[in-house]
C-alpha positions as CSV (number, residue, x, y, z in Angstrom):
1,X,49.5,26.5,79.4
2,X,47.9,23.6,77.7
3,X,49.4,21.1,80.1
4,X,48.1,23.1,83.1
5,X,44.7,23.4,81.5
6,X,44.5,19.6,80.9
7,X,45.6,19.0,84.5
8,X,43.0,21.3,85.9
9,X,40.4,19.7,83.6
10,X,41.4,16.2,84.8
11,X,41.1,17.3,88.4
12,X,37.4,18.1,88.1
13,X,35.7,15.4,90.2
14,X,32.1,14.5,90.5
15,X,31.4,12.1,93.3
16,X,29.1,9.1,92.9
17,X,25.9,9.0,94.9
18,X,26.8,5.5,96.2
19,X,28.2,4.5,99.6
20,X,31.7,4.2,98.3
21,X,32.0,8.0,98.0
22,X,34.3,7.7,94.9
23,X,34.7,9.7,91.7
24,X,32.1,9.2,89.0
25,X,33.4,7.7,85.8
26,X,30.3,7.1,83.8
27,X,27.1,8.8,82.7
28,X,23.9,6.8,82.8
29,X,22.4,7.7,79.4
30,X,19.1,6.0,80.2
31,X,18.5,8.0,83.4
32,X,15.8,10.6,83.7
33,X,16.8,11.9,87.2
34,X,19.5,14.2,88.2
35,X,20.6,12.0,91.2
36,X,20.8,9.0,88.9
37,X,23.1,10.4,86.2
38,X,26.6,10.0,87.5
39,X,28.0,6.5,88.4
40,X,31.3,5.2,89.5
41,X,32.9,2.0,88.0
42,X,31.6,-0.3,90.8
43,X,28.0,0.9,90.5
44,X,28.0,0.6,86.7
45,X,29.5,-2.9,87.0
46,X,27.0,-4.0,89.5
47,X,24.1,-2.9,87.3
48,X,25.3,-5.5,84.8
49,X,24.1,-3.3,81.9
50,X,27.3,-1.6,80.7
51,X,25.9,-0.5,77.3
52,X,23.8,2.2,79.0
53,X,26.8,3.8,80.6
54,X,29.2,6.2,78.8
55,X,32.7,6.9,80.0
56,X,33.1,10.5,81.0
57,X,36.7,10.4,79.7
58,X,35.4,9.8,76.2
59,X,33.6,13.1,76.2
60,X,37.0,14.8,77.1
61,X,38.6,13.2,74.0
62,X,38.1,15.5,70.9
63,X,38.7,12.6,68.5
64,X,35.7,10.7,69.9
65,X,33.0,12.7,68.2
66,X,30.8,9.7,67.1
67,X,29.2,7.6,69.9
68,X,27.1,4.6,69.0
69,X,25.1,4.7,72.3
70,X,24.6,8.5,72.4
71,X,20.8,8.9,72.5
72,X,20.3,11.7,70.0
73,X,20.0,9.1,67.2
74,X,17.9,6.0,67.3
75,X,19.8,4.2,64.5
76,X,23.3,3.2,65.4
77,X,24.0,2.4,61.7
78,X,23.6,6.0,60.9
79,X,26.2,7.0,63.4
80,X,28.5,4.4,61.8
81,X,27.9,5.9,58.4
82,X,28.5,9.4,59.7
83,X,31.7,8.2,61.1
84,X,32.8,6.8,57.8
85,X,31.9,10.0,56.1
86,X,34.1,11.8,58.6
87,X,37.0,9.6,57.7
88,X,36.4,10.4,54.0
89,X,36.3,14.1,54.8
90,X,39.5,13.8,56.6
91,X,41.1,12.3,53.5
92,X,39.3,14.5,51.0
93,X,42.5,15.8,49.4
94,X,43.8,12.3,48.9
95,X,40.5,11.3,47.3
96,X,40.6,14.3,45.0
97,X,44.1,13.4,44.0
98,X,43.1,9.8,43.3
99,X,40.3,10.9,41.1
100,X,42.6,13.3,39.2
101,X,45.2,10.5,38.8
102,X,42.6,8.1,37.6
103,X,41.4,10.4,34.8
104,X,44.9,11.3,34.0
105,X,45.9,7.6,33.7
106,X,42.7,6.8,31.8
107,X,43.3,9.6,29.2
108,X,47.0,8.5,28.9
109,X,46.2,4.8,28.4
110,X,43.2,5.5,26.2
111,X,45.3,7.8,24.0
112,X,48.2,5.3,23.8
113,X,46.0,2.3,22.9
114,X,44.0,4.4,20.4
115,X,47.3,5.7,18.9
116,X,48.6,2.2,18.5
117,X,45.4,1.1,16.7
118,X,45.6,4.2,14.5
119,X,49.1,3.3,13.4
120,X,48.1,-0.4,12.7
121,X,45.1,0.7,10.6
122,X,47.0,3.4,8.8
123,X,49.9,0.9,8.1
124,X,47.4,-1.7,6.7
125,X,45.7,0.9,4.6
126,X,49.1,2.1,3.3
127,X,49.9,-1.5,2.2
128,X,46.6,-1.7,0.4
129,X,47.2,1.6,-1.3
130,X,50.7,0.4,-2.4
131,X,49.2,-2.8,-3.8
132,X,46.5,-0.7,-5.6
133,X,49.2,1.6,-7.0
134,X,51.2,-1.4,-8.2
135,X,48.1,-2.7,-10.0
136,X,47.5,0.7,-11.6
137,X,51.1,1.1,-12.6
138,X,51.2,-2.4,-14.1
139,X,48.0,-1.8,-16.0
140,X,49.3,1.5,-17.3
141,X,52.6,0.0,-18.2
142,X,51.1,-3.0,-20.1
143,X,48.3,-1.0,-21.8
144,X,50.9,1.4,-23.4
145,X,48.1,3.9,-24.0
146,X,50.6,6.8,-23.6
147,X,52.9,5.2,-26.2
148,X,50.0,5.1,-28.7
149,X,49.1,8.7,-27.9
150,X,52.7,9.7,-28.5
151,X,52.7,7.9,-31.8
152,X,49.5,9.6,-32.9
153,X,50.8,13.0,-31.8
154,X,54.1,12.5,-33.6
155,X,54.0,15.0,-36.5
156,X,57.1,13.7,-38.2
157,X,55.6,10.2,-38.8
158,X,53.3,9.4,-41.7
159,X,49.9,7.8,-41.3
160,X,51.4,4.5,-42.6
161,X,54.2,4.6,-40.0
162,X,51.8,5.4,-37.2
163,X,49.6,2.5,-38.2
164,X,52.5,0.1,-38.4
165,X,53.7,1.1,-34.9
166,X,50.3,1.0,-33.4
167,X,49.6,-2.4,-34.9
168,X,52.9,-3.8,-33.5
169,X,51.8,-2.6,-30.0
170,X,48.3,-4.2,-30.5
171,X,49.8,-7.5,-31.6
172,X,52.2,-7.5,-28.7
173,X,49.3,-6.8,-26.3
174,X,47.4,-9.8,-27.8
175,X,50.4,-12.1,-27.3
176,X,50.9,-10.9,-23.7
177,X,47.2,-10.8,-22.9
178,X,47.0,-14.1,-21.1
179,X,50.0,-13.6,-19.0
180,X,49.0,-10.0,-18.1
181,X,45.4,-11.2,-17.3
182,X,46.7,-13.8,-14.9
183,X,49.1,-11.3,-13.2
184,X,46.3,-8.7,-12.8
185,X,43.9,-11.3,-11.5
186,X,46.4,-12.3,-8.8
187,X,47.0,-8.7,-7.9
188,X,43.3,-8.0,-7.6
189,X,42.7,-11.2,-5.5
190,X,45.5,-10.0,-3.2
191,X,43.9,-6.6,-2.7
192,X,40.4,-8.1,-2.2
193,X,41.7,-10.5,0.4
194,X,43.0,-7.7,2.6
195,X,40.6,-6.4,5.3
196,X,39.3,-3.0,4.4
197,X,38.8,-0.1,6.8
198,X,35.1,0.5,7.4
199,X,34.9,4.1,8.5
200,X,31.1,3.8,9.1
201,X,31.7,0.9,11.5
202,X,34.5,2.8,13.2
203,X,32.3,5.8,13.6
204,X,29.5,3.7,15.2
205,X,32.1,2.2,17.5
206,X,33.4,5.7,18.4
207,X,29.8,6.9,19.2
208,X,29.3,3.8,21.3
209,X,32.4,4.5,23.4
210,X,31.6,8.2,23.7
211,X,28.0,7.4,24.9
212,X,29.5,5.0,27.5
213,X,32.1,7.6,28.6
214,X,29.3,10.1,29.0
215,X,27.8,7.8,31.7
216,X,30.8,8.6,33.9
217,X,29.1,10.8,36.5
218,X,27.7,10.5,40.0
219,X,24.4,9.1,38.7
220,X,25.4,6.1,36.6
221,X,28.2,4.2,38.4
222,X,25.9,1.2,38.8
223,X,25.2,1.3,35.0
224,X,28.9,1.6,34.3
225,X,29.6,-1.5,36.3
226,X,27.0,-3.5,34.4
227,X,28.2,-2.2,31.1
228,X,31.9,-2.8,31.9
229,X,31.1,-6.4,33.0
230,X,29.1,-7.0,29.7
231,X,31.9,-5.4,27.6
232,X,34.5,-7.5,29.3
233,X,32.6,-10.7,28.5
234,X,32.1,-9.6,24.9
235,X,35.8,-8.8,24.6
236,X,36.6,-12.3,25.9
237,X,34.3,-13.9,23.4
238,X,35.8,-11.9,20.5
239,X,39.3,-12.7,21.7
240,X,38.4,-16.4,21.8
241,X,37.1,-16.3,18.3
242,X,40.1,-14.4,17.1
243,X,42.4,-16.9,18.9
244,X,40.6,-19.8,17.2
245,X,40.9,-18.1,13.8
246,X,44.6,-17.5,14.4
247,X,45.2,-21.2,15.1
248,X,48.4,-22.3,13.4
249,X,48.1,-25.2,11.0
250,X,49.8,-28.2,12.4
251,X,52.3,-29.6,9.9
252,X,51.7,-33.1,8.5
253,X,48.4,-33.4,10.3
254,X,45.3,-34.6,8.5
255,X,44.1,-31.1,7.8
256,X,47.5,-30.0,6.5
257,X,47.7,-32.9,4.0
258,X,44.1,-32.3,2.8
259,X,44.8,-28.6,2.2
260,X,48.0,-29.4,0.3
261,X,46.1,-31.8,-2.0
262,X,43.3,-29.2,-2.6
263,X,45.7,-26.3,-3.1
264,X,47.7,-28.1,-5.8
265,X,48.0,-25.5,-8.6
266,X,46.8,-27.9,-11.2
267,X,43.4,-27.9,-9.5
268,X,43.1,-24.2,-10.6
269,X,41.5,-23.2,-7.3
270,X,41.5,-19.5,-6.6
271,X,43.5,-18.2,-3.7
272,X,40.4,-16.7,-2.2
273,X,38.8,-20.2,-2.1
274,X,41.8,-21.9,-0.5
275,X,42.2,-19.2,2.1
276,X,38.5,-19.3,2.9
277,X,38.6,-23.1,3.2
278,X,41.6,-23.1,5.5
279,X,40.0,-20.3,7.6
280,X,36.9,-22.4,8.2
281,X,38.5,-25.8,8.6
282,X,41.1,-24.5,11.1
283,X,38.2,-24.2,13.5
284,X,37.8,-28.0,13.3
285,X,41.5,-28.8,13.1
286,X,41.5,-30.9,16.4
287,X,38.6,-32.9,15.2
288,X,40.0,-33.5,11.7
289,X,43.5,-34.4,13.0
290,X,41.9,-36.8,15.4
291,X,40.2,-38.8,12.6
292,X,41.7,-42.2,11.9
293,X,42.8,-41.5,8.3
294,X,45.4,-43.6,6.4
295,X,48.7,-41.8,6.7
296,X,50.2,-43.3,3.4
297,X,48.8,-40.7,1.1
298,X,50.9,-41.3,-2.0
299,X,51.7,-44.3,-4.2
300,X,54.9,-46.1,-3.1
301,X,57.9,-44.2,-4.4
302,X,55.9,-41.2,-5.5
303,X,55.1,-37.8,-4.0
304,X,53.1,-34.8,-4.9
305,X,54.7,-32.6,-7.5
306,X,55.4,-29.1,-6.1
307,X,54.0,-26.6,-8.5
308,X,54.5,-23.5,-6.3
309,X,57.4,-22.2,-8.4
310,X,55.5,-22.6,-11.7
311,X,54.0,-19.5,-13.3
312,X,50.5,-19.3,-14.7
313,X,51.7,-20.0,-18.3
314,X,53.6,-23.1,-17.2
315,X,50.6,-24.4,-15.4
316,X,48.5,-23.9,-18.5
317,X,51.2,-25.8,-20.5
318,X,50.7,-28.7,-18.1
319,X,47.0,-28.6,-18.7
320,X,47.6,-28.6,-22.5
321,X,50.0,-31.5,-22.0
322,X,47.4,-33.5,-20.1
323,X,44.8,-32.9,-22.8
324,X,47.2,-33.9,-25.6
325,X,48.1,-37.1,-23.8
326,X,44.4,-37.8,-23.3
327,X,43.8,-37.2,-27.0
328,X,46.7,-39.5,-27.9
329,X,45.4,-42.3,-25.6
330,X,42.0,-41.9,-27.2
331,X,43.4,-42.3,-30.7
332,X,45.5,-45.3,-29.6
333,X,42.4,-46.9,-28.1
334,X,40.4,-46.2,-31.2
335,X,43.1,-47.8,-33.4
336,X,43.2,-50.9,-31.2
337,X,39.5,-51.3,-31.3
338,X,39.7,-51.1,-35.1
339,X,42.2,-54.0,-35.0
340,X,45.2,-51.8,-36.0
341,X,48.6,-51.7,-34.4
342,X,48.4,-48.8,-32.0
343,X,52.0,-47.7,-32.2
344,X,53.1,-44.2,-31.3
345,X,55.0,-44.0,-34.6
346,X,51.7,-44.3,-36.5
347,X,50.1,-41.5,-34.6
348,X,53.3,-39.5,-34.8
349,X,53.0,-39.2,-38.5
350,X,49.4,-37.9,-38.2
351,X,50.1,-35.2,-35.7
352,X,51.5,-31.7,-36.3
353,X,55.2,-31.7,-37.1
354,X,56.4,-29.3,-34.4
355,X,57.6,-32.2,-32.2
356,X,59.2,-33.9,-35.2
357,X,60.9,-30.6,-36.2
358,X,62.3,-30.0,-32.7
359,X,63.5,-33.6,-32.4
360,X,65.3,-33.6,-35.8
361,X,66.9,-30.2,-35.3
362,X,67.6,-30.0,-31.6
363,X,71.3,-30.8,-32.1
364,X,71.5,-27.9,-34.6
365,X,69.5,-25.2,-32.9
366,X,69.9,-25.5,-29.1
367,X,73.6,-25.1,-28.4
368,X,72.9,-24.0,-24.8
369,X,71.5,-27.5,-23.9
370,X,74.0,-30.2,-23.1
371,X,74.0,-33.5,-25.0
372,X,72.4,-35.6,-22.2
373,X,69.5,-33.2,-21.9
374,X,69.0,-33.1,-25.6
375,X,68.7,-36.9,-25.7
376,X,66.1,-36.9,-22.9
377,X,64.1,-34.2,-24.8
378,X,64.3,-36.3,-28.0
379,X,63.1,-39.4,-26.1
380,X,60.2,-37.4,-24.6
381,X,59.2,-36.0,-28.0
382,X,59.3,-39.4,-29.6
383,X,57.3,-40.9,-26.8
384,X,54.7,-38.1,-26.6
385,X,54.6,-36.2,-29.9
386,X,52.3,-33.6,-28.3
387,X,54.3,-30.4,-28.1
388,X,53.9,-27.3,-30.2
389,X,57.0,-25.1,-30.4
390,X,55.0,-22.2,-28.8
391,X,54.4,-24.3,-25.7
392,X,58.0,-25.2,-24.8
393,X,59.8,-22.2,-26.0
394,X,59.3,-18.4,-25.8
395,X,57.7,-16.9,-28.9
396,X,58.3,-13.2,-29.5
397,X,56.6,-11.3,-32.3
398,X,59.4,-10.1,-34.5
399,X,59.4,-6.4,-35.2
400,X,60.4,-6.3,-38.9
401,X,60.6,-3.7,-41.6
402,X,60.2,-4.5,-45.3
403,X,62.8,-2.9,-47.5
404,X,61.5,-2.5,-51.2
405,X,64.4,-2.9,-53.6
406,X,64.9,0.0,-56.0
407,X,67.3,-2.1,-58.2
408,X,66.3,-1.5,-61.8
409,X,63.3,0.5,-60.6
410,X,61.6,-2.6,-59.3
411,X,60.2,-0.5,-56.5
412,X,57.8,0.9,-59.1
413,X,56.4,-2.4,-60.0
414,X,54.7,-3.2,-56.7
415,X,53.5,-1.7,-53.4
416,X,53.5,-2.4,-49.7
417,X,50.0,-2.2,-48.1
418,X,48.0,-3.7,-45.3
419,X,45.0,-6.0,-45.2
420,X,41.9,-5.4,-43.1
421,X,43.6,-7.0,-40.1
422,X,46.7,-4.8,-40.3
423,X,49.0,-7.5,-41.8
424,X,51.7,-6.3,-44.2
425,X,51.0,-7.2,-47.8
426,X,53.3,-7.2,-50.8
427,X,51.5,-6.8,-54.1
428,X,52.6,-6.3,-57.8
429,X,50.9,-3.6,-59.8
430,X,52.5,-4.4,-63.2
431,X,54.0,-7.3,-65.0
432,X,57.5,-6.8,-63.7
433,X,59.8,-8.2,-61.0
434,X,58.9,-6.9,-57.5
435,X,61.7,-7.6,-55.0
436,X,61.8,-6.9,-51.2
437,X,63.9,-7.9,-48.2
438,X,63.6,-8.2,-44.4
439,X,66.6,-7.8,-42.2
440,X,67.1,-10.8,-39.8
441,X,69.4,-11.9,-37.0
442,X,71.8,-14.7,-38.1
443,X,71.6,-16.6,-34.8
444,X,67.9,-16.5,-34.3
445,X,65.2,-19.1,-35.1
446,X,62.2,-17.7,-36.9
447,X,58.8,-18.9,-37.8
448,X,56.7,-17.1,-40.5
449,X,53.2,-17.7,-41.8
450,X,52.4,-16.3,-45.3
451,X,49.2,-16.2,-47.3
452,X,49.6,-16.5,-51.1
453,X,47.6,-15.1,-53.9
454,X,49.2,-16.1,-57.2
455,X,48.1,-16.2,-60.8
456,X,51.0,-18.1,-62.5
457,X,52.9,-19.4,-59.5
458,X,55.9,-17.1,-60.1
459,X,57.0,-16.8,-56.5
460,X,60.5,-17.1,-54.9
461,X,61.2,-16.8,-51.1
462,X,64.7,-17.5,-49.7
463,X,67.8,-16.4,-47.8
464,X,69.8,-13.8,-49.7
465,X,73.4,-13.0,-48.9
466,X,74.4,-9.3,-48.6
467,X,76.7,-9.6,-51.6
468,X,73.7,-10.5,-53.8
469,X,71.2,-8.0,-52.3
470,X,69.9,-5.4,-54.8
471,X,72.1,-6.9,-57.5
472,X,70.5,-10.2,-58.5
473,X,67.1,-11.8,-58.7
474,X,66.0,-13.9,-55.8
475,X,65.6,-16.9,-58.1
476,X,69.3,-16.5,-59.1
477,X,70.9,-15.6,-55.9
478,X,69.0,-18.0,-53.7
479,X,69.0,-21.2,-55.7
480,X,70.7,-22.9,-52.8
481,X,67.7,-22.6,-50.5
482,X,64.8,-20.7,-52.1
483,X,61.2,-21.9,-52.1
484,X,59.0,-21.8,-55.2
485,X,55.4,-22.7,-56.0
486,X,54.9,-24.9,-59.0
487,X,57.0,-27.5,-60.8
488,X,57.9,-25.4,-63.9
489,X,61.0,-23.9,-62.3
490,X,62.8,-27.2,-61.4
491,X,64.8,-27.8,-58.2
492,X,65.5,-24.5,-56.5
493,X,67.0,-25.7,-53.3
494,X,64.1,-26.4,-50.9
495,X,62.9,-29.7,-52.3
496,X,64.1,-32.2,-49.7
497,X,61.0,-34.0,-48.4
498,X,61.0,-34.1,-44.6
499,X,57.4,-35.2,-44.5
500,X,54.6,-35.8,-47.0
501,X,55.4,-34.7,-50.6
502,X,57.4,-32.0,-52.3
503,X,55.3,-28.8,-52.3
504,X,56.0,-28.3,-56.0
505,X,53.9,-31.4,-56.6
506,X,51.0,-30.3,-54.3
507,X,48.1,-28.6,-56.0
508,X,48.0,-24.8,-55.3
509,X,45.6,-23.3,-54.4
510,X,43.2,-26.2,-54.0
511,X,45.2,-28.0,-51.4
512,X,46.9,-25.0,-49.7
513,X,47.2,-21.3,-50.0
514,X,49.2,-20.6,-46.9
515,X,52.8,-21.7,-46.0
516,X,54.8,-21.7,-42.8
517,X,58.5,-21.0,-43.1
518,X,60.9,-22.0,-40.2
519,X,64.5,-20.8,-40.7
520,X,67.8,-20.1,-38.9
521,X,70.9,-18.9,-40.8
522,X,73.4,-20.0,-38.1
523,X,72.1,-23.6,-38.2
524,X,71.5,-23.7,-42.0
525,X,67.9,-24.4,-41.4
526,X,65.2,-23.4,-43.9
527,X,62.0,-25.5,-43.9
528,X,58.6,-24.8,-45.6
529,X,55.3,-26.6,-45.0
530,X,51.7,-26.1,-46.0
531,X,49.7,-24.4,-43.3
532,X,47.9,-25.0,-41.1
533,X,47.7,-28.8,-41.7
534,X,51.5,-29.1,-42.1
535,X,51.0,-32.4,-44.1
536,X,54.0,-31.7,-46.3
537,X,57.4,-30.3,-45.1
538,X,60.3,-29.5,-47.4
539,X,63.8,-28.6,-46.4
540,X,67.2,-27.6,-48.0
541,X,68.8,-30.3,-50.1
542,X,71.7,-31.9,-48.3
543,X,74.2,-31.3,-51.1
544,X,73.5,-27.5,-51.0
545,X,73.8,-26.9,-47.2
546,X,77.5,-26.1,-47.6
547,X,76.7,-23.2,-50.0
548,X,75.4,-21.1,-47.1
549,X,78.3,-18.9,-46.0
550,X,78.0,-18.3,-42.2
551,X,80.5,-15.4,-42.5
552,X,78.0,-13.4,-44.6
553,X,75.0,-11.3,-43.5
554,X,71.8,-12.8,-44.9
555,X,68.3,-11.3,-45.5
556,X,65.0,-12.9,-46.1
557,X,64.0,-12.1,-49.7
558,X,60.7,-12.1,-51.6
559,X,60.2,-12.0,-55.4
560,X,56.9,-11.6,-57.2
561,X,56.3,-11.1,-60.9
562,X,52.8,-11.3,-62.3
563,X,50.5,-8.3,-62.0
564,X,48.0,-8.8,-59.1
565,X,50.1,-11.4,-57.3
566,X,50.5,-10.8,-53.6
567,X,51.7,-12.3,-50.4
568,X,50.6,-11.3,-46.9
569,X,52.6,-11.9,-43.8
570,X,50.1,-13.2,-41.3
571,X,52.6,-14.1,-38.6
572,X,56.4,-13.5,-38.0
573,X,57.9,-14.8,-34.7
574,X,61.3,-15.0,-33.2
575,X,61.7,-18.1,-31.2
576,X,63.8,-18.4,-28.0
577,X,64.2,-21.1,-25.4
578,X,62.3,-20.4,-22.2
579,X,64.3,-19.9,-19.0
């Protein structure tokens, strides 16, 4: 049916008016006469103006709906645009699908990127929260406020016991204060250096993005293009800055060496300062590294000391060491200017005796150090007598309990109290012997500072064997090593002069009213000096050292007699070698 119809349609012939009497193939679209409308190929060709002729076959083609030379529109460009719209209309389903896919992909990509950023920010914030919690836990642990509260709430403890326990905590806090302060400062610096989440900025950024997304409609595509181009350039600039800031430090370059010198721990620069300095100078790394700076940084055979593994206390010890050396050099220079022989030995006698004490007793006390190391330490101490025991060893406040002896009812002749600073004080209340003991460890080295208040100088302090405890007077049981004030009692064991004079011959209380006792049972060490000057040091007489029985448990004993006499323990430390 269709083929027949097409055939019949193609057989319709309209003759041309020309002499050739052939079928017309063209329409003259510029004609205004009926007899000048149909043309054959030859006539149209001879007219030499083909654009005004239109093939009749085109009109029979249903696909040819848009003709540029059809006269119903003056502007051919409009026909061309209509033709383009026709193509779009034919592919409208495809366009709709493309739009749907675009928004689907846009939402997916946007959600994925936003989700990734959410995870990063949440993870960073979680790290900050963990550091803050560590800080709070450390503060809570070191403050021990809960422990104090438990002590106060303990109904089974007396007021005196509570006070003693709380004072021990307070003293421990004071001793650990410097170390805890440094640790907390480092923890806070670490927290402050981490970038914080600014929700206000994020909210502004969110509103900016939403306002741009709201421009996605048929009215603002031109604006979107301009905005997207501007945003792209801004993102490139930010990425460039970020890339510059993330520039890795080139090892052994000029900048690396400079930063190493500045960040030396002995400069005491804060981490915040060194990080900020590196952040800014990295922007100029190429310029700095290109400078013609001498490459030999250090003196021949020397190099920078690495202090990275030193803790804060050890760095402070180095600072003290430098100050002591500077002080020593100043004294040497002063002696030389005065025409004296500036020998270390002369100054050595004038300085505090801690270095002397360590050097003399290092073989006895420090069994864990081999012989070669001991000799090196001795040489160092002799060359630079600048160390205090507390600065090269670990000092731990000794938690002690004073046991009042009830032998012969001596417990009624005195009392145990506290001074205004919470220090434990032994005081006689009647003219009668008042004896007390402190339990000690046989292998530990101790250092004790005592303040004396005596009327007739009847005082004995010494090591008491368990076999003599609560059965003999201190001045009887401890004659091998007891300390006394005044010369009326003769040689009681601690009269060997290590430095200065025998304390029995030093005027009390005009020249001293405090003493420092350093002792260790295992090493048969018991030395007493005036405090704080330490100008006179006394030790156990050599011929009595063998009287100390290392197989027996010893206590530190105190004996007072005259009414109103007292001794106050200002300081009692157990000394250990630092790791």
